[in-house]
N, C-alpha and C positions, 0 to 999 in steps of 0.2 A: 501510571507505569510509566517507569523509564527504561525510556527504548535504546541499547545500543546498539553497535555494529554487529555483533554477533546474535542479536536478533535478528539480524537479513541473512545471515549468513547463507542460505539457503537460495534465496533470491538471489545472491553474490556471486553463487555457483553455477543460476541459470545466465548473468550478465558475462561474464570474465570473456568468454569467447564468440558471446553474438554479433549479429552481423547485426547494421540497423535495422533491417526491415524486423528481426527478431525481437529486439529492440523494443520498437513501436508495436508488434505485439506484445508484450509483456508491460507495456504503458497500458494499453486497451484491456487485458486481462486486470491487472490490479486498481485500473479506474472502474471497471464496470464490479470489481466487485467490494470496493470503496461506495458506489452508489445505490447498489443493494442495500449494504450495512444499514446504510443512512437514514434508507427509505425506512428498512426496517424498525431501525430506532425510534421514526418518527411512529411509525404504525404504531409500539406497544408501549413507548416509554412513559405512558399513562398507567401502565397497567404495572410497572416493577418497581422493584426499591433500591436503595440508592447504591447497593454491590452490582447489582444486574447490572443501572442503568451505567454503570462507573465499567464497567466491563466491557460495555457494546461501546461507551465512547473511546475506552483505551485500542480495543479494534480498529475502528475505526481511523485512529490515528497512528495505527501501524500502516494501514491501506495509505494514506494518505503519502508516509513517511517512505514507503515502499514506491511510488509515482512518484514524488522528489529525485530517488537515488536513479531510477531509469532515465527519468530527463536529464538528469547531469550526464548519466554516462554517455546517454544520445549527444549533448552538444559539445562534451570533450572528444569525441570520437568523429564527427563535422567539425571541430576546431583546428586536427590534427593534420 
């Protein structure tokens, strides 16, 4: 799965005018999603076919990318 900026459009709208506090809450939310998806992946990976495994890996990649975008926005806001 090749992610582009359009994949993160909804997240970008949430982040656009968010305060540092809101950005930190968004980061925590995405981190929880990422962690739960990774735990799910580990729990069921032995029973998945290649396509299903790839779908979960793609979702994990999306959540990790979301966390990165939020972290960069936090850093940008703090350094202004």
